[in-house]
C-alpha positions as CSV (number, residue, x, y, z in Angstrom):
1,X,0.0,0.0,0.0
2,X,2.9,2.4,0.9
3,X,4.5,1.7,-2.5
4,X,1.2,2.3,-4.4
5,X,0.6,5.6,-2.5
6,X,4.0,7.0,-3.2
7,X,3.9,5.8,-6.8
8,X,0.6,7.8,-7.4
9,X,2.1,10.9,-5.7
10,X,4.7,11.3,-8.5
11,X,4.0,13.0,-11.9
12,X,3.2,10.8,-14.8
13,X,6.8,10.7,-16.4
14,X,8.2,9.4,-13.1
15,X,5.5,6.7,-12.8
16,X,6.3,5.6,-16.4
17,X,10.0,5.4,-15.7
18,X,9.4,3.3,-12.7
19,X,7.2,0.9,-14.6
20,X,9.9,0.9,-17.3
21,X,12.5,-0.2,-15.0
22,X,10.5,-3.0,-13.5
23,X,9.7,-4.3,-17.1
24,X,13.3,-3.8,-18.2
25,X,14.5,-6.0,-15.4
26,X,11.8,-8.5,-15.9
27,X,12.8,-8.9,-19.5
28,X,16.4,-9.0,-18.8
29,X,16.3,-11.5,-15.9
30,X,14.0,-13.8,-17.6
31,X,16.7,-14.5,-20.2
32,X,20.2,-13.8,-18.9
33,X,20.3,-16.3,-16.1
34,X,19.8,-19.1,-18.7
35,X,21.9,-17.8,-21.5
36,X,25.1,-19.5,-20.3
37,X,23.4,-23.0,-20.2
38,X,21.9,-22.4,-23.7
39,X,25.4,-21.5,-25.1
40,X,27.1,-24.4,-23.5
41,X,24.4,-27.0,-23.6
42,X,22.2,-26.0,-26.4
43,X,24.8,-24.7,-28.8
44,X,27.8,-26.8,-27.5
45,X,30.2,-23.9,-27.2
46,X,33.3,-24.3,-25.2
47,X,33.5,-22.7,-21.7
48,X,35.9,-20.0,-22.9
49,X,33.6,-19.1,-25.7
50,X,30.6,-18.9,-23.3
51,X,32.7,-16.5,-21.2
52,X,33.7,-14.5,-24.3
53,X,30.0,-14.0,-25.3
54,X,28.9,-13.0,-21.8
55,X,32.0,-10.8,-21.3
56,X,31.3,-8.9,-24.5
57,X,27.9,-7.9,-23.1
58,X,29.3,-6.7,-19.9
59,X,32.2,-4.8,-21.5
60,X,30.0,-3.1,-24.1
61,X,27.6,-2.0,-21.3
62,X,30.1,-0.9,-18.7
63,X,32.6,0.6,-21.2
64,X,29.9,2.6,-22.9
65,X,27.9,4.0,-19.9
66,X,30.0,7.2,-20.0
67,X,29.3,7.9,-23.7
68,X,25.6,6.7,-23.4
69,X,25.1,9.4,-20.7
70,X,27.0,12.1,-22.7
71,X,24.8,11.3,-25.7
72,X,21.7,11.6,-23.5
73,X,22.8,15.1,-22.4
74,X,23.6,16.1,-26.0
75,X,20.5,14.8,-27.7
76,X,17.9,14.5,-24.9
77,X,16.9,11.7,-22.6
78,X,14.0,10.3,-24.6
79,X,15.9,9.5,-27.8
80,X,18.5,7.5,-25.8
81,X,15.8,5.6,-23.9
82,X,14.1,4.7,-27.1
83,X,17.4,3.8,-28.9
84,X,18.5,1.5,-26.0
85,X,15.1,-0.3,-25.8
86,X,15.0,-0.8,-29.5
87,X,18.6,-2.1,-29.6
88,X,17.9,-4.6,-26.8
89,X,14.7,-5.8,-28.6
90,X,16.9,-6.7,-31.6
91,X,19.7,-8.2,-29.4
92,X,17.4,-10.5,-27.4
93,X,15.5,-11.5,-30.4
94,X,18.8,-12.6,-32.1
95,X,20.2,-14.5,-29.1
96,X,17.4,-17.1,-29.4
97,X,17.7,-17.7,-33.1
98,X,21.4,-17.5,-34.2
99,X,24.1,-20.0,-33.6
100,X,27.3,-18.7,-35.2
101,X,29.8,-17.1,-32.9
102,X,30.1,-13.7,-34.8
103,X,26.3,-13.4,-34.6
104,X,26.1,-14.3,-30.9
105,X,28.9,-11.8,-30.2
106,X,27.1,-9.1,-32.1
107,X,23.8,-9.9,-30.3
108,X,25.5,-9.8,-27.0
109,X,27.2,-6.6,-27.7
110,X,23.9,-5.0,-28.8
111,X,22.2,-6.0,-25.5
112,X,25.1,-4.5,-23.5
113,X,25.2,-1.3,-25.5
114,X,21.5,-1.0,-25.1
115,X,21.8,-0.7,-21.3
116,X,24.6,1.8,-21.7
117,X,22.2,4.0,-23.7
118,X,19.0,3.9,-21.6
119,X,20.4,3.5,-18.0
120,X,22.1,6.9,-17.6
121,X,19.2,8.7,-19.5
122,X,16.5,7.0,-17.3
123,X,18.2,8.1,-14.1
124,X,18.8,11.6,-15.3
125,X,15.2,11.9,-16.4
126,X,14.1,10.6,-13.0
127,X,16.3,13.1,-11.3
128,X,14.9,16.0,-13.4
129,X,11.3,15.1,-13.0
130,X,11.3,14.2,-9.3
131,X,13.1,17.5,-8.3
132,X,13.4,17.8,-4.5
133,X,11.9,14.3,-4.0
134,X,14.6,12.6,-5.8
135,X,15.6,10.5,-2.8
136,X,12.1,9.2,-2.5
137,X,12.0,8.6,-6.3
138,X,15.2,6.5,-6.2
139,X,14.0,4.6,-3.2
140,X,10.9,3.7,-5.1
141,X,13.0,3.1,-8.2
142,X,14.9,0.4,-6.4
143,X,11.7,-1.3,-5.2
144,X,10.5,-1.6,-8.9
145,X,14.0,-2.6,-9.9
146,X,14.2,-5.5,-7.3
147,X,10.6,-6.7,-8.2
148,X,11.7,-7.2,-11.8
149,X,14.7,-9.2,-10.5
150,X,12.5,-11.4,-8.4
151,X,9.9,-12.1,-11.0
152,X,12.0,-12.3,-14.2
153,X,13.9,-15.6,-13.5
154,X,10.7,-17.3,-12.5
155,X,9.0,-16.4,-15.7
156,X,12.2,-17.3,-17.6
157,X,12.4,-20.7,-15.9
158,X,8.9,-21.6,-17.1
159,X,9.6,-20.3,-20.7
160,X,13.0,-22.0,-21.0
161,X,11.4,-25.2,-19.9
162,X,9.6,-25.1,-23.2
163,X,12.4,-23.6,-25.4
164,X,15.1,-21.0,-24.9
165,X,14.1,-19.4,-28.1
166,X,10.6,-18.8,-26.7
167,X,12.3,-17.0,-23.7
168,X,14.2,-14.8,-26.1
169,X,11.1,-14.1,-28.2
170,X,9.0,-13.1,-25.2
171,X,11.9,-10.9,-23.8
172,X,12.2,-9.2,-27.2
173,X,8.4,-8.6,-27.3
174,X,8.6,-7.0,-23.8
175,X,11.3,-4.6,-24.9
176,X,9.5,-3.9,-28.2
177,X,6.3,-3.0,-26.3
178,X,8.3,-0.8,-24.0
179,X,9.8,0.9,-27.0
180,X,6.4,1.8,-28.5
181,X,5.2,2.9,-25.1
182,X,8.1,5.4,-24.8
183,X,7.5,6.8,-28.3
184,X,3.9,7.4,-27.6
185,X,3.7,8.3,-23.8
186,X,7.1,9.6,-22.6
187,X,7.4,13.4,-23.0
188,X,10.6,14.8,-24.5
189,X,13.1,16.1,-21.9
190,X,16.2,18.1,-22.7
191,X,19.2,17.8,-20.5
192,X,20.1,20.8,-18.2
193,X,23.5,22.0,-19.3
194,X,23.4,19.8,-22.4
195,X,23.6,20.8,-26.1
196,X,27.3,21.0,-26.3
197,X,29.8,18.5,-27.7
198,X,29.8,14.9,-26.4
199,X,33.5,15.1,-25.6
200,X,33.1,18.5,-24.0
201,X,30.5,17.1,-21.7
202,X,32.7,14.1,-20.8
203,X,35.7,16.4,-20.1
204,X,33.5,18.5,-17.8
205,X,32.4,15.5,-15.8
206,X,36.0,14.2,-15.6
207,X,37.2,17.5,-14.3
208,X,34.5,17.6,-11.5
209,X,37.0,16.7,-8.7
210,X,34.5,16.2,-5.8
211,X,32.3,14.0,-7.9
212,X,35.3,12.0,-9.2
213,X,36.6,11.5,-5.6
214,X,33.1,10.3,-4.5
215,X,32.9,7.9,-7.5
216,X,36.2,6.3,-6.5
217,X,35.4,6.2,-2.8
218,X,32.1,4.4,-3.6
219,X,33.7,1.6,-5.8
220,X,34.2,-0.5,-2.8
221,X,30.5,-0.6,-2.1
222,X,29.8,-2.1,-5.6
223,X,32.5,-4.7,-5.0
224,X,30.9,-5.6,-1.7
225,X,27.3,-5.8,-3.0
226,X,28.4,-7.9,-6.0
227,X,29.6,-10.6,-3.7
228,X,26.0,-12.0,-3.5
229,X,26.8,-13.2,-7.0
230,X,30.4,-14.3,-6.4
231,X,31.9,-15.3,-3.0
232,X,28.6,-15.9,-1.1
233,X,27.2,-18.5,-3.6
234,X,30.7,-20.1,-4.0
235,X,30.9,-20.5,-0.2
236,X,27.4,-22.1,-0.1
237,X,28.6,-24.6,-2.7
238,X,31.8,-25.2,-0.8
239,X,29.9,-26.2,2.4
240,X,26.9,-27.9,0.8
241,X,26.6,-31.7,0.9
242,X,25.0,-32.0,-2.4
243,X,24.0,-30.1,-5.6
244,X,20.4,-29.8,-4.4
245,X,21.5,-28.4,-1.0
246,X,23.7,-25.9,-2.9
247,X,20.9,-24.8,-5.2
248,X,18.5,-24.3,-2.3
249,X,21.2,-22.4,-0.3
250,X,22.0,-20.1,-3.2
251,X,18.2,-19.5,-3.9
252,X,17.8,-18.6,-0.2
253,X,20.5,-15.9,-0.5
254,X,18.8,-14.3,-3.5
255,X,15.3,-14.6,-1.8
256,X,16.5,-12.8,1.3
257,X,18.2,-10.1,-0.7
258,X,15.3,-9.4,-3.0
259,X,12.6,-9.5,-0.3
260,X,14.5,-7.2,2.1
261,X,14.9,-4.7,-0.7
262,X,11.3,-4.8,-1.9
263,X,9.7,-4.8,1.6
264,X,12.2,-2.6,3.4
265,X,13.3,0.1,1.0
266,X,10.7,2.8,1.6
267,X,10.6,2.4,5.3
268,X,14.4,2.3,5.7
269,X,14.9,5.4,3.5
270,X,12.2,7.3,5.4
271,X,13.8,6.4,8.7
272,X,17.3,7.4,7.6
273,X,16.2,10.6,5.9
274,X,14.3,11.7,9.2
275,X,17.5,11.4,11.2
276,X,20.5,12.0,9.0
277,X,21.8,14.0,5.9
278,X,22.6,12.2,2.7
279,X,26.3,11.8,3.3
280,X,25.7,10.4,6.8
281,X,23.2,7.9,5.4
282,X,25.7,6.8,2.8
283,X,28.4,6.4,5.5
284,X,26.0,4.3,7.6
285,X,25.0,2.1,4.7
286,X,28.7,1.5,3.8
287,X,29.4,0.6,7.5
288,X,26.6,-1.9,7.4
289,X,27.9,-3.4,4.1
290,X,31.3,-3.7,5.7
291,X,30.2,-5.2,8.9
292,X,28.2,-7.8,6.9
293,X,31.6,-9.6,6.3
294,X,32.4,-9.8,10.0
295,X,30.2,-12.9,10.7
296,X,31.9,-15.1,8.0
297,X,35.3,-13.8,9.0
298,X,34.8,-14.9,12.7
299,X,33.2,-18.2,11.5
300,X,36.2,-18.9,9.3
301,X,38.6,-18.2,12.2
302,X,36.6,-20.5,14.5
303,X,35.9,-23.2,12.0
304,X,39.0,-23.2,9.7
305,X,38.3,-26.7,8.3
306,X,34.6,-25.7,7.6
307,X,33.5,-28.8,9.4
308,X,30.4,-27.1,10.7
309,X,28.9,-27.4,7.2
310,X,25.5,-26.0,6.3
311,X,24.3,-26.0,9.8
312,X,26.9,-23.5,10.9
313,X,27.8,-21.6,7.7
314,X,24.4,-21.2,6.0
315,X,22.8,-19.0,8.8
316,X,26.0,-17.0,8.8
317,X,25.9,-16.4,5.0
318,X,22.2,-15.5,5.2
319,X,23.0,-13.0,8.0
320,X,25.7,-11.6,5.7
321,X,23.3,-11.3,2.8
322,X,20.8,-9.6,5.1
323,X,23.2,-7.0,6.4
324,X,24.7,-6.5,2.9
325,X,21.2,-5.9,1.4
326,X,20.2,-3.5,4.2
327,X,23.4,-1.5,3.7
328,X,22.7,-1.3,0.0
329,X,19.1,-0.2,0.7
330,X,20.3,2.5,3.0
331,X,22.9,3.7,0.6
332,X,21.3,3.6,-2.9
333,X,18.8,6.5,-2.9
334,X,21.2,9.0,-1.1
335,X,24.0,7.9,-3.4
336,X,22.0,8.7,-6.5
337,X,20.9,11.9,-5.0
338,X,24.6,12.9,-4.2
339,X,25.6,12.2,-7.8
340,X,23.0,14.7,-8.9
341,X,23.9,17.2,-6.3
342,X,27.7,17.0,-7.2
343,X,26.9,17.5,-10.9
344,X,25.5,20.9,-10.0
345,X,22.4,20.1,-12.2
346,X,24.6,20.1,-15.3
347,X,25.2,17.1,-17.5
348,X,23.5,14.7,-15.0
349,X,23.3,11.8,-17.4
350,X,27.0,12.1,-18.2
351,X,27.8,12.1,-14.5
352,X,25.6,9.0,-14.0
353,X,27.4,7.4,-17.0
354,X,30.9,8.1,-15.7
355,X,29.9,6.9,-12.3
356,X,28.6,3.6,-13.7
357,X,31.7,3.1,-15.9
358,X,34.1,3.6,-12.9
359,X,31.9,1.3,-10.8
360,X,32.1,-1.3,-13.5
361,X,35.9,-1.1,-13.7
362,X,36.1,-1.4,-10.0
363,X,33.8,-4.5,-9.8
364,X,36.0,-6.2,-12.4
365,X,39.2,-5.5,-10.5
366,X,37.5,-6.2,-7.1
367,X,36.2,-9.6,-8.4
368,X,39.7,-10.6,-9.5
369,X,41.0,-9.7,-6.0
370,X,38.1,-11.6,-4.4
371,X,38.5,-14.6,-6.6
372,X,42.3,-14.6,-5.9
373,X,41.5,-14.5,-2.2
374,X,39.2,-17.4,-2.5
375,X,41.9,-19.5,-4.3
376,X,44.5,-18.5,-1.6
377,X,42.0,-19.4,1.1
378,X,41.6,-22.9,-0.4
379,X,45.3,-23.6,-1.0
380,X,46.3,-22.2,2.4
381,X,43.4,-23.7,4.4
382,X,42.4,-20.4,5.8
383,X,38.8,-19.7,4.8
384,X,38.9,-16.3,6.6
385,X,41.1,-14.7,3.9
386,X,38.4,-13.5,1.4
387,X,36.1,-12.2,4.2
388,X,39.1,-10.3,5.7
389,X,40.0,-8.9,2.3
390,X,36.4,-7.7,1.7
391,X,36.2,-6.2,5.2
392,X,39.3,-4.1,4.7
393,X,38.0,-2.9,1.3
394,X,34.8,-1.9,2.9
395,X,36.6,0.0,5.7
396,X,38.6,2.0,3.2
397,X,35.4,3.0,1.3
398,X,33.6,4.0,4.5
399,X,36.6,6.0,5.8
400,X,36.9,7.8,2.4
401,X,33.2,8.8,2.3
402,X,33.3,9.9,6.0
403,X,36.4,12.1,5.3
404,X,34.8,13.7,2.3
405,X,31.7,14.4,4.4
406,X,33.7,16.0,7.2
407,X,35.7,18.1,4.8
408,X,32.5,19.5,3.2
409,X,33.1,18.0,-0.2
410,X,29.7,16.2,-0.2
411,X,27.7,19.3,0.7
412,X,24.5,19.2,-1.5
413,X,24.2,21.6,-4.4
414,X,20.7,22.5,-5.3
415,X,19.5,20.9,-8.6
């Protein structure tokens, strides 16, 4: 009821953008979790080729976020949203019906580039339309975002049980309908401070020192939050007694994460906003995310041989997931608000794009470090190593944001 009430309180463009994000995630997550199995099992590709196809999608999205944002500031938000949705329609449609490696790579690249086009534009549009209520808007945005993540894989599981090509076709239709909806219903929105050259806009964002420092300081938070896809599932599989137990355990992690975000986001945001400023809320969220890795660290020290098995480790990992999600929920709306504030209301999409690009680079490097820590933990017989590594990384990020707050570099600028 609270979600519906807040949803209705926003102007029509904001409501449309929220529905868009839910539907985008629904279409994306009904397909992507099953793509690797299709490529390896259905098409018989070698593991390294599967990694190549999936990696191209990630690279084309993360690498092009900056220019996607700059294009949105140059040509307007609506054209980039429409272009991105159209491109993903084509990409998802191709993935289900092509089998040659060049065609698969092209389709994968198209789906990634699509995200780089519509993501910064959507966030900048949401910022512009929500005005002083942008913290509330981004809190609601995350609720819709998470609902799509929860529902999408379930629909995809049913469709893929019939045929993967059917999943791709349905996902493509979803994005095609969204594209038509934007063309007909989404008002045109020019970008504040836009209209100049694309490279000029990129240069202005790069020279924004407070924003750049904040972006680098926040990289650790993205590495930590990504561990629900990396170290936590791998640890579940390491301690599970069977494949079925591992599947149930990993599913429980994702269920806890999704439900906490959907059910708790608005209440947690309202509670934080009533007590603290944006920078303090971000610091609090980072501290919670960092502290999430203390339980597995202590458990690893007390149970170095992991003999406690699922009975000991699974509750600990669920607690870590809970704390990690709450920290992310606390941080996200104020983080998005701070990016807009630090942009000074100019070239907002470019700033969101640069922020996403830096976060993507950080996640890649952070995952390499976390993966190496996992390997070292296995070879040395010290399961606490990855959790200690992540704890230290979180402490560094929390301290950096706290110092920026104390020095006044995160003082909000009216937009």
